C-alpha positions in Angstrom: 77.5 111.9 128.9 75.6 113.4 131.9 77.5 113.5 135.2 77.1 110.4 137.4 74.6 110.7 140.3 76.3 112.4 143.3 79.2 113.7 141.3 80.1 117.3 142.1 81.8 118.5 138.9 84.0 121.6 138.4 85.2 123.0 135.1 88.8 121.9 134.3 89.8 125.6 134.0 88.7 126.2 137.6 90.4 123.1 138.7 93.7 124.1 137.2 93.8 127.8 137.8 92.2 127.5 141.2 94.8 125.0 142.2 97.7 127.2 141.2 96.2 130.3 142.7 95.4 128.5 146.0 99.0 127.2 146.3 100.6 130.4 145.1 102.7 128.4 142.7 104.6 130.2 140.0 106.9 127.2 139.1 106.3 123.6 140.0 108.7 121.9 142.4 109.3 118.8 140.2 109.1 118.1 136.5 106.0 115.8 137.0 104.1 118.3 139.1 101.2 119.9 137.3 97.9 121.6 138.2 96.3 118.2 138.3 98.9 116.3 140.4 101.6 116.8 143.0 103.0 113.3 142.6 102.7 110.6 139.9 101.0 107.4 140.9 104.3 105.7 141.3 106.0 108.3 143.5 104.3 108.1 146.9 106.6 106.8 149.7 106.4 106.2 153.4 108.7 109.3 153.9 105.8 111.5 152.6 103.2 110.4 155.1 101.2 113.3 156.4 101.7 115.4 153.3 98.6 116.7 151.5 98.8 115.7 147.8 96.8 115.3 144.6 97.0 112.4 142.2 95.6 111.9 138.7 95.3 108.9 136.5 93.1 106.0 135.4 91.1 103.8 137.7 92.8 100.5 137.5 90.7 98.6 140.0 87.7 99.5 142.2 86.6 97.7 145.4 83.4 99.0 147.2 83.1 97.8 150.8 80.2 100.1 151.6 81.6 102.8 153.9 85.0 102.4 152.3 85.8 102.5 148.6 89.3 101.5 147.5 90.6 102.7 144.1 93.9 101.6 142.5 94.9 104.7 140.5 97.3 104.1 137.6 99.5 106.1 135.4 102.7 105.1 133.5 104.8 105.5 136.6 102.9 103.1 138.8 99.8 102.4 140.9 98.8 104.1 144.2 95.9 103.0 146.5 93.3 105.6 147.2 90.8 105.2 150.1 87.5 107.2 150.3 85.7 107.0 153.6 82.0 107.9 153.6 82.2 109.4 157.1 85.3 111.5 156.5 84.4 112.7 153.0 80.8 112.1 152.0 81.0 114.1 148.8 84.1 112.3 147.6 82.5 109.0 148.5 79.4 109.8 146.5 81.5 110.7 143.5 83.6 107.5 143.9 80.4 105.4 144.0 79.8 106.3 140.3 83.4 105.7 139.2 84.3 102.6 137.2 87.5 101.2 135.8 89.4 103.3 133.3 87.6 106.5 134.4 90.1 109.4 134.5 90.1 111.1 137.9 91.9 113.5 140.1 91.9 112.9 143.9 93.1 115.0 146.7 93.9 114.1 150.3 96.6 113.2 152.7 99.1 110.4 152.4 98.8 107.9 155.2 100.7 104.7 156.2 98.7 101.5 155.5 97.6 99.6 158.5 100.0 96.9 159.6 99.4 93.7 157.6 97.7 95.5 154.7 101.0 96.6 153.0 101.6 95.5 149.4 105.3 94.5 149.0 104.7 94.0 145.2 104.3 97.8 144.7 106.9 100.5 145.4 103.9 102.6 146.8 102.6 99.6 148.8 103.3 101.1 152.2 101.1 104.1 151.8 97.6 105.1 150.6 96.0 108.4 149.8 93.1 109.2 152.2 91.0 111.2 149.7 88.8 114.1 150.7 88.0 115.3 147.1 87.5 113.4 143.9 86.9 114.9 140.4 86.0 112.8 137.4 88.0 114.2 134.4 86.6 111.7 131.9 84.3 108.7 132.1 85.0 105.6 130.2 83.2 102.7 128.5 84.1 99.1 129.5 87.2 98.2 127.6 87.1 95.3 125.1 89.7 93.5 127.1 91.0 93.8 130.7 93.9 96.3 130.9 95.8 94.0 133.3 95.7 90.9 131.1 99.1 89.4 129.8 99.9 89.6 126.1 99.3 85.9 125.4 95.7 85.9 126.6 94.6 88.7 124.2 93.6 88.4 120.6 96.2 90.4 118.6 93.7 91.8 116.1 91.6 93.2 119.0 94.8 94.6 120.6 95.7 96.4 117.3 92.2 97.7 116.7 92.2 99.2 120.2 96.0 99.9 120.3 95.5 103.1 122.4 94.0 100.8 125.1 96.7 98.1 124.5 99.3 100.7 125.2 97.8 101.4 128.6 98.8 97.9 129.7 102.0 97.7 131.8 103.9 95.2 129.6 103.4 97.5 126.6 104.3 100.6 128.5 107.4 99.1 129.8 108.5 98.0 126.3 107.8 101.4 124.8 109.6 103.2 127.6 112.6 100.9 127.2 112.6 101.7 123.5 112.7 105.4 124.4 115.6 104.8 126.7 117.4 102.9 123.9 117.0 105.8 121.5 118.1 108.3 124.2 121.2 106.2 125.0 122.1 105.9 121.3 121.8 109.7 120.8 123.9 110.4 123.9 126.7 108.0 122.8 126.9 109.5 119.4 126.8 113.1 120.5 129.6 112.5 123.0 131.7 110.9 120.2 131.5 113.9 118.0 128.7 112.8 115.6 126.4 115.3 114.1 122.7 114.5 114.0 121.3 115.4 110.6 117.8 114.7 109.3 117.5 113.6 105.6 114.3 114.1 103.5 111.5 111.6 103.2 110.6 112.6 99.7 113.4 111.3 97.4 114.0 109.8 94.0 113.1 106.2 93.4 116.1 104.0 92.8 116.5 100.2 92.6 117.2 99.3 96.2 115.8 95.7 96.5 112.4 96.0 98.0 109.6 98.0 96.3 109.4 101.7 97.0 106.4 103.4 98.4 105.8 106.2 96.0 104.1 109.6 96.3 102.6 111.5 93.3 103.6 115.1 92.9 100.7 117.6 92.6 103.0 120.4 91.4 104.7 118.2 88.8 101.9 116.0 87.4 103.1 112.6 86.2 106.1 112.6 88.4 106.6 110.8 91.7 108.7 110.9 94.8 109.7 107.7 96.6 109.7 107.3 100.4 113.2 106.2 101.5 114.1 102.6 102.1 117.2 104.0 103.7 119.1 107.3 103.5 121.9 105.4 101.8 123.0 107.9 99.1 122.2 110.9 101.2 124.5 109.9 104.1 127.3 109.2 101.6 126.7 112.7 100.1 127.0 114.1 103.7 130.5 112.6 103.7 131.3 114.4 100.5 130.0 117.5 102.2 132.6 117.2 105.0 130.3 116.1 107.9 132.8 113.3 108.8 130.6 111.8 111.5 126.8 111.7 110.9 123.9 109.9 112.5 120.2 110.0 112.7 117.3 107.9 114.0 115.9 107.5 110.5 112.4 106.5 109.5 112.5 104.1 106.5 109.8 102.5 104.4 109.8 99.3 102.3 107.0 97.8 100.4 107.8 94.1 101.1 106.3 91.0 102.6 106.1 91.2 106.3 107.2 88.9 109.1 108.0 89.0 112.8 111.1 91.2 112.3 109.7 93.3 109.4 107.2 96.2 109.2 106.5 98.4 106.2 107.8 101.4 108.2 110.5 101.1 110.7 113.3 103.1 112.4 117.0 102.5 112.2 120.1 104.0 113.6 121.8 105.3 110.5 125.4 106.4 110.7 128.4 107.2 108.4 132.0 108.0 109.1 134.8 109.5 107.0 138.5 108.6 106.9 137.8 105.1 108.3 138.6 101.5 107.7 136.3 98.5 108.3 138.0 98.0 111.6 137.3 101.6 112.6 133.6 101.4 112.0 133.3 98.1 113.7 135.2 99.3 116.7 133.0 102.3 117.2 129.7 100.4 116.7 130.9 97.7 119.1 131.9 100.3 121.8 128.5 102.1 121.3 126.5 98.8 121.4 128.1 97.8 124.7 127.6 101.2 126.2 124.0 101.4 125.1 123.3 97.8 126.3 124.7 98.5 129.8 122.7 101.7 130.0 119.4 100.3 128.9 119.5 96.7 130.3 122.2 96.6 132.9 120.8 93.3 134.2 121.6 91.5 131.0 125.3 90.7 130.5 127.0 91.1 127.1 128.4 87.6 126.4 131.6 88.5 124.7 133.8 91.6 124.9 135.2 92.1 122.4 132.5 90.7 120.1 133.3 87.5 118.3 134.2 88.0 114.6 133.3 85.4 112.0 133.8 85.4 108.3 130.7 84.7 106.2 132.1 81.3 105.4 132.9 80.4 109.0 129.3 81.4 110.0 127.8 79.3 107.3 130.0 76.2 107.9 129.8 76.3 111.7 126.2 77.6 112.3 124.4 77.2 109.0 123.5 80.9 109.1 125.0 84.3 108.4 123.1 85.5 111.5 124.2 82.8 114.0 122.9 82.6 117.6 126.1 81.8 119.5 124.5 81.4 122.9 124.6 77.6 122.5 126.6 74.9 120.8 125.3 72.4 118.4 127.8 73.6 115.8 127.9 72.0 112.4 130.6 69.5 111.4 131.9 68.9 107.9 131.4 65.1 107.5 132.8 64.8 104.0 136.0 62.9 105.0 134.1 60.7 107.4 131.5 59.8 104.8 134.2 58.7 102.3 135.7 56.4 105.0 132.4 55.0 106.0 131.3 53.8 102.6 127.8 55.4 103.0 126.8 55.4 99.3 123.6 57.3 99.9 125.8 60.3 101.0 128.8 59.6 98.9 126.8 60.3 95.7 126.4 63.9 96.8 130.1 64.3 97.4 130.9 62.8 94.0 128.6 65.4 92.4 130.5 68.3 94.1 128.1 68.7 97.0 128.7 68.8 100.8 127.7 66.6 103.8 127.3 68.3 107.1 125.8 67.3 110.4 125.4 68.4 114.0 124.6 66.8 117.4 121.4 67.3 119.3 122.5 66.6 122.9 120.4 64.2 125.0 118.0 63.4 122.1 119.2 59.8 121.6 115.9 58.4 122.8 113.8 60.5 120.4 110.7 58.7 119.2 110.1 57.7 115.6 107.4 60.3 115.3 109.8 63.0 116.5 112.4 61.9 114.0 109.8 61.8 111.2 108.9 65.4 112.2 112.5 66.5 111.9 112.8 64.8 108.5 109.7 66.7 107.3 111.0 69.9 108.7 114.3 69.5 106.8 112.3 68.9 103.6 110.3 72.0 104.3 113.5 74.0 104.5 114.7 72.6 101.1 116.6 69.3 101.9 115.9 66.2 99.9 116.0 64.2 103.1 117.5 63.8 106.5 119.8 61.1 107.9 119.6 60.6 111.6 121.7 58.4 114.0 120.4 58.0 117.6 122.8 56.7 120.3 121.3 55.3 123.5 122.9 55.7 126.9 125.1 52.6 126.3 126.3 53.8 122.9 124.1 51.4 120.8 123.1 53.1 117.6 119.9 53.1 115.5 119.6 54.7 112.1 118.0 54.1 108.7 121.6 53.7 107.3 122.7 51.2 110.0 121.6 48.2 107.9 123.7 49.2 104.9 126.8 50.4 106.9 126.7 48.1 109.9 126.5 49.3 113.5 130.2 49.8 113.9 130.6 52.1 110.9 127.4 54.0 111.7 128.7 54.6 115.2 132.1 55.8 113.8 130.2 58.3 111.6 128.3 59.5 114.7 131.5 59.8 116.6 133.0 61.9 113.8 130.1 64.3 114.2 130.9 64.6 117.9 128.2 62.5 119.4 128.3 60.9 122.8 126.0 58.2 124.2 122.5 59.6 124.6 122.9 62.0 121.6 121.2 62.4 118.3 123.1 63.2 115.0 121.3 64.9 112.1 122.9 64.8 108.7 122.0 66.6 105.4 123.7 66.2 102.1 123.3 68.6 99.2 124.7 71.8 97.5 127.2 74.0 99.3 125.6 76.6 101.5 122.1 75.3 101.0 123.0 72.2 103.0 124.4 74.2 105.9 121.4 76.5 105.9 118.9 73.6 106.2 120.8 72.3 109.2 121.1 75.9 110.6 117.3 76.2 110.7 117.0 72.8 112.3 119.6 73.9 114.9 117.5 76.9 115.8 114.3 74.9 116.1 115.9 72.3 118.3 117.6 74.9 120.5 114.2 76.4 121.2 112.7 73.0 122.1 115.7 72.1 124.3 115.8 75.6 125.9 119.5 75.9 125.2 119.8 79.7 124.8 120.2 81.8 127.9 117.4 84.4 127.5 119.2 86.9 129.7 122.4 87.0 127.7 123.2 89.4 124.9 125.4 87.5 122.4 126.6 90.0 119.8 128.7 88.7 116.9 130.2 90.3 113.8 130.0 88.5 110.4 132.1 90.0 107.6 133.9 89.0 104.3 130.6 88.4 102.5 130.7 87.5 98.8 130.7 90.8 96.8 128.2 89.5 94.1 125.8 86.7 93.5 124.9 85.5 90.0 121.5 86.4 88.5 121.0 83.7 85.9 117.8 85.3 84.6 119.4 88.7 84.0 122.8 87.2 83.0 124.6 89.6 85.4 126.0 90.0 88.8 124.0 91.4 91.7 125.4 92.9 94.9 124.8 90.6 97.8 124.2 93.4 100.3 124.6 97.0 99.2 125.4 98.1 95.6 127.7 100.9 97.0 129.9 98.5 99.0 133.6 98.5 98.2 135.6 95.4 97.5 138.3 93.9 99.8 141.6 95.5 98.6 143.3 92.2 97.9 140.3 91.2 95.8 140.1 94.3 93.7 141.9 92.6 90.8 138.9 90.1 90.7 136.4 92.7 89.6 136.7 91.6 86.0 134.8 89.4 83.5 136.3 86.6 81.5 135.3 88.4 78.4 136.9 91.6 79.5 133.6 93.4 78.8 131.5 94.3 81.9 128.3 94.0 79.7 129.1 90.4 78.8 129.2 88.8 82.3 129.2 85.0 83.0 128.8 82.8 86.0 132.5 81.9 85.7 133.8 85.5 86.0 136.5 86.2 88.6 134.1 88.8 90.0 132.2 85.9 91.5 135.1 85.2 93.9 135.5 88.8 95.1 134.7 89.6 98.8 133.1 92.8 99.9 134.0 95.2 102.7 130.6 94.4 104.3 129.8 93.6 107.9 126.7 92.5 109.8 126.1 92.9 113.5 124.1 90.0 114.8 122.4 89.7 118.2 121.0 86.4 119.5 120.3 85.0 116.1 118.8 88.2 114.5 120.6 90.4 112.0 120.6 93.7 114.0 122.3 95.7 111.3 124.4 95.8 108.2 127.0 98.1 106.7 130.1 98.5 104.6 133.0 100.6 103.5 132.0 102.3 100.3 133.6 102.9 97.0 134.7 106.6 97.0 135.6 107.1 93.4 133.4 107.4 90.4 135.5 105.0 88.4 135.3 102.1 90.8 131.6 102.6 91.6 130.7 102.9 88.0 132.6 99.8 87.1 130.8 97.8 89.8 127.5 99.1 88.5 128.5 98.0 85.0 129.1 94.4 86.4 125.6 94.6 87.8 124.2 95.2 84.3 123.8 99.0 84.4 124.7 100.9 81.2 126.4 104.3 81.6 123.2 106.0 80.7 121.3 103.9 83.2 123.8 104.7 85.9 123.5 108.4 85.2 119.7 108.3 85.4 119.5 106.3 88.6 122.7 107.2 90.5 123.9 110.4 88.7 123.8 112.5 91.9 126.3 110.4 93.8 128.5 109.6 90.8 128.8 113.3 90.0 129.5 114.2 93.6 132.4 111.8 93.7 134.1 113.9 91.0 134.5 116.7 93.6 136.5 114.6 96.1 135.0 112.0 98.4 136.9 110.8 101.4 137.1 107.1 102.3 133.9 106.4 104.2 131.7 103.7 105.6 128.9 103.2 108.0 126.1 100.9 109.2 122.4 100.9 109.8 121.0 99.2 112.9 117.3 98.3 113.3 115.9 100.2 116.3 112.7 98.0 116.4 114.7 94.8 116.3 117.1 96.0 119.0 114.3 97.0 121.3 112.5 93.7 120.7 115.7 91.7 121.5 116.3 93.8 124.7 112.8 93.1 125.8 112.9 89.4 124.8 110.2 89.7 122.2 109.9 87.7 119.0 107.9 90.2 117.0 108.8 93.9 116.5 105.1 94.8 116.7 105.5 94.4 120.5 107.9 97.4 120.7 106.2 99.7 118.2 103.5 102.1 119.3 101.3 101.8 116.2 102.4 98.8 114.0 100.7 97.2 111.0 99.3 93.7 110.7 101.1 91.1 108.6 99.0 92.2 105.7 100.1 95.8 106.1 96.8 97.0 107.6 96.3 99.5 110.4 93.2 98.1 112.2 92.9 101.1 114.4 92.8 103.8 111.7 91.5 101.5 109.0 94.3 102.1 106.7 95.0 101.7 103.8 91.7 103.1 102.6 90.3 104.4 99.3 91.3 107.9 98.1 88.6 110.5 97.2 88.0 111.0 93.5 88.8 114.7 94.0 92.2 113.9 95.2 92.9 111.6 92.3 91.7 114.3 89.8 94.0 116.9 91.5 96.9 114.6 91.0 96.0 113.6 87.5 95.7 109.9 88.3 93.2 107.2 87.6 92.7 103.7 89.1 93.1 100.9 86.5 90.6 98.7 88.4 88.5 100.8 90.7 86.8 98.4 93.1 84.6 101.1 94.2 83.0 101.3 90.8 82.5 97.7 90.0 86.0 97.1 88.6 85.6 99.6 85.8 88.6 101.7 85.0 87.9 105.4 85.3 89.9 108.2 83.9 89.7 111.8 84.9 89.7 114.2 81.9 92.4 116.3 80.4 91.2 119.5 82.2 91.9 117.8 85.5 95.1 116.1 84.4 98.8 117.0 84.0 99.7 120.4 82.6 100.5 118.8 79.3 96.7 118.4 78.8 97.0 114.6 78.9 95.7 112.6 81.8 97.8 109.8 83.2 96.9 106.6 81.3 98.4 104.1 83.7 98.1 103.2 87.3 100.6 104.4 89.8 103.9 102.6 89.1 105.8 100.7 91.6 109.5 99.9 91.5 110.4 96.3 90.9 113.4 94.9 92.6 114.8 93.9 89.3 113.5 96.8 87.2 116.0 98.5 84.9 118.6 95.9 85.5 119.1 97.2 89.0 120.6 95.2 91.8 118.1 93.2 93.9 120.3 93.8 97.0 118.6 95.7 99.8 119.5 99.2 101.1 121.6 99.7 104.1 120.4 98.1 107.3 118.9 94.8 108.5 117.2 92.8 105.7 
């Protein structure tokens, strides 16, 4: 692009080397000082008035008043006002006349105090301005597709992701990304101070059944063979414990080919840690101490609600909150209404109890005057979450009750049932009947939705809570086997070890009535404000116990050796008791910045369909690359849907081209457990 009219350009090399030579600088006086700036745009203060300085950044705003041109100059540290006076600096004024927003410039001049009444108290630099006598355009800029100073909600997300490099210039995004950086730094410092060793594990590993589908990478050097990208470093960190590194951590990059949502991306970061010679209490104690320390360091203005953290069993969490990731910032806890239903004579609910089901309810405070359309909406919501229906009882301020079951029960018995749920005048009671756990989970989802409508959760509070004592296994009827509920390497609660048996006595002949179904695992989740922040467990550390657990999950000995042989063999050389956890960095950063989607704290995220709109990925692969890898596409859309094979001369060393598309791991392939790898699911 030609230089703007009136712009006196100098080569950047002259600008830099000339600057350094003129000042006689061998070393800069501050870490942020460079050949292009003495201060950042957020550093200028009234104490520096009279000092000659240079600033560099993007033109955030431009106001041309004729003789005076005002520029707001921006970098990630802040904004400084620059004034160019035509009488004082005609060359600089001529150059500034051609400048537009988002131009990158360097200005030099003298810091001056703003005139009384013109100060900007909203800016840390608002008491001063730079009276510029020289302006150099470092790069011109097109008009951005959206204003850089617009708030998130007013911008189309697809446009933001297409021009993510511009979106990242906006202050809200920069603040969130910088907070994420402080979070990672605080995590690292806490672990280093506690004697952990930071170790990186490989990104090219063997595919194993981990729950979600693997992303796989074909090997050029070994045609027909594939690496998998890690869903987590699960086996590797356990092998580090066998290696004697008794406290390991890393900020691990993980990848899972799964359906996306607000708290999921195909690639993500997690704090991954493992400790040797520890119990469940030891791991939880360290993680809790670290989480408190990190929270105070990164967001000191947001108090931690409970110290020590509350600890709930899985059953307590389900029965009280309808979720294994409960938000404990507000009440509306569930109540078991089984006994009250039996006393009330409510046949519509009694039928469920007689069939072995459960009846639970909770109170929505102050919603006794809810309209019929609102109540119908709640009923529809409950059905959407899996309930067959919803029973509601609304109490007015005088205690009179209205309910679809009032006609059958009478007002007195209906009011007694509402009272058993904990309702007061003016409240609304919501009741669901159905199978155990499913019933509570429906109400748990209603609880979360109503809490949002009623603004019950304090957005400034950090409510951490532990959930543990999860069921060890869940029954897979289709596969006629047991699956790990969390992590297939998790150990069993010591008092439940005797339950790891089948009724038949043969692990390969499992049934839904096996004692193993009652076993509890040494698993624990860390929950924050209703999000599962991370999950971990104490592991089996002997081959015999791990192999037996794999057998219950449908793995033959040959299958175990093929899929998990590395860790099983390692355990024969002495593995210490060990356990750990993985915590989602993206989720933690989102929660600390009060975001509901982790894309808002990731520099370059994907869309919900897994697309990178900025780089236009995924994209087709060149035919030459496929030939080099010995691959073909079964349905090549670029060639009208016709499968195309690349000949034997271009294929694997065996002389035979690959005859099938690139395989992907199924969550249930090979009889493997559908449970996810370590970390938030």
